[in-house]
C-alpha positions in Angstrom: 25.8 -21.9 7.0 27.6 -19.6 4.6 26.3 -21.8 1.7 22.7 -21.4 3.0 23.1 -17.6 3.4 24.5 -17.4 -0.1 21.5 -19.3 -1.4 19.1 -16.9 0.4 21.0 -13.8 -0.8 21.0 -15.1 -4.3 17.2 -15.9 -4.1 16.3 -12.6 -2.6 18.4 -10.7 -5.2 16.8 -12.7 -8.0 13.3 -12.1 -6.6 13.9 -8.4 -6.0 15.2 -7.9 -9.5 12.5 -9.9 -11.1 9.8 -8.0 -9.3 11.1 -4.6 -10.3 12.7 -3.8 -6.9 16.3 -2.6 -6.9 18.2 -3.4 -3.7 20.8 -1.0 -2.4 22.3 -1.5 1.0 19.5 -2.5 3.3 16.7 -0.7 1.5 14.8 -1.7 -1.6 13.0 0.9 -3.6 10.5 0.4 -6.4 12.0 1.2 -9.8 8.7 2.8 -10.9 5.0 2.9 -10.1 3.5 -0.5 -10.9 0.2 -1.1 -12.7 -2.7 -2.2 -10.6 -2.4 -5.7 -11.9 1.3 -5.9 -11.1 0.8 -4.6 -7.6 -1.9 -7.1 -6.9 0.2 -9.9 -8.3 3.4 -9.0 -6.4 1.6 -8.2 -3.1 -0.4 -11.4 -3.3 2.6 -13.6 -4.0 4.6 -11.8 -1.2 1.7 -12.4 1.3 1.2 -16.0 0.3 5.0 -16.6 0.6 4.9 -15.2 4.1 2.1 -17.5 5.1 3.9 -20.6 3.6 7.2 -19.7 5.3 5.4 -19.2 8.6 3.8 -22.6 8.4 7.3 -24.0 7.9 8.5 -22.1 10.9 5.8 -23.6 13.1 7.1 -27.1 12.1 10.8 -26.5 12.0 11.4 -24.1 14.9 11.6 -24.8 18.6 12.0 -21.2 19.6 9.0 -19.6 21.2 9.8 -16.1 19.7 10.1 -17.5 16.2 6.8 -19.5 16.6 5.0 -16.5 18.0 6.2 -14.4 15.0 5.2 -17.1 12.6 1.7 -17.2 14.0 1.4 -13.4 13.7 2.6 -13.6 10.0 -0.1 -16.2 9.3 -2.8 -14.1 10.9 -1.8 -10.7 9.5 -0.9 -11.8 6.0 -3.9 -14.1 5.6 -6.1 -11.1 6.5 -4.3 -8.8 4.1 -4.4 -11.4 1.3 -8.2 -11.7 1.7 -8.7 -8.0 1.7 -6.5 -7.5 -1.4 -8.2 -10.4 -3.2 -11.6 -8.8 -2.5 -10.5 -5.4 -4.0 -8.8 -7.1 -6.9 -11.7 -9.3 -7.9 -14.1 -6.3 -7.6 -11.9 -4.6 -10.3 -11.6 -7.7 -12.5 -7.9 -8.1 -11.7 -6.3 -11.6 -11.5 -5.3 -12.8 -8.1 -2.5 -15.4 -8.2 -3.6 -18.7 -6.7 -0.1 -19.9 -6.0 3.4 -18.6 -5.5 5.9 -18.9 -8.4 8.9 -21.1 -8.6 11.3 -18.5 -7.2 9.3 -17.9 -4.1 8.6 -21.7 -3.7 12.4 -22.2 -3.8 12.9 -19.9 -0.9 10.3 -21.7 1.1 11.7 -25.1 0.1 15.2 -24.0 1.3 13.7 -23.0 4.7 11.9 -26.3 4.8 15.2 -28.1 4.7 16.5 -26.6 7.9 15.7 -27.1 11.6 16.8 -25.8 15.0 19.1 -22.8 15.3 20.1 -22.8 11.7 16.4 -22.6 10.7 15.7 -19.8 13.1 18.6 -17.7 11.8 17.7 -18.3 8.1 14.0 -17.6 8.7 14.7 -14.4 10.6 17.0 -13.2 7.9 14.4 -14.1 5.2 11.7 -12.2 7.1 13.9 -9.1 7.3 14.5 -9.2 3.6 10.9 -10.0 2.7 9.6 -7.2 4.8 12.1 -4.7 3.4 10.7 -5.5 0.0 7.1 -5.5 1.1 7.5 -2.1 2.8 9.0 -0.7 -0.4 6.3 -2.1 -2.6 3.5 -0.8 -0.3 5.1 2.6 0.1 5.2 3.0 -3.6 1.6 1.9 -4.0 0.4 4.1 -1.1 1.9 7.1 -2.8 0.4 6.2 -6.2 -2.7 7.6 -7.7 -3.3 5.0 -10.4 -5.9 3.2 -8.4 -7.4 4.9 -5.3 -8.7 1.7 -3.7 -5.3 -0.1 -4.0 -3.6 3.0 -2.8 -5.9 3.1 0.3 -5.3 -0.6 0.9 -1.5 0.0 0.8 -1.8 3.0 3.1 -3.8 1.0 5.6 -1.6 -2.1 5.4 1.8 -0.3 5.4 2.0 0.3 9.2 1.4 -3.4 9.9 4.2 -4.3 7.4 6.5 -1.7 9.0 5.8 -3.3 12.4 6.5 -6.7 11.0 9.8 -5.4 9.7 10.7 -4.1 13.2 9.7 -7.5 14.7 11.8 -9.3 12.1 14.8 -7.1 12.8 14.5 -8.0 16.5 14.1 -11.7 15.6 17.2 -11.6 13.4 19.2 -10.0 16.2 18.1 -12.7 18.6 18.9 -15.5 16.2 21.9 -14.2 14.3 23.8 -16.9 12.4 27.1 -17.9 14.0 
């Protein structure tokens, strides 16, 4: 289990650093205001990763609370992804069709686990992912570069914060031994 946790922490650190987020303690803060294109790219990839990971959870978990959380992630992140894509395409911004290799590796690592080990790893991943998402959307919500994206971030942020609280509870219930 320590090896798996090490892989996740390495992957999250790599993702956080490569996306311009600097982790410190439990919080991640954006290094600077992103361009509209970068925000769309990072938010879309994060949302698509949540959906992919949630589908893995539906297959690999036997825990009712993990499965309920995963269904909520699919519903909420799919809705947000569609809304963001609509805003982005109306502005001529590219919307990533797929997640990159780093995000795919995180999902693939989850895919290789089942049972209690999966539940613990998935819960930890969701805490990390939602810490990063809250930081990304907080930065964009405060930004003035694009009022439509800022409004989208402001509207979506409470949902992401709720997801983070749900993920924290899930992680507490499925802490790795």
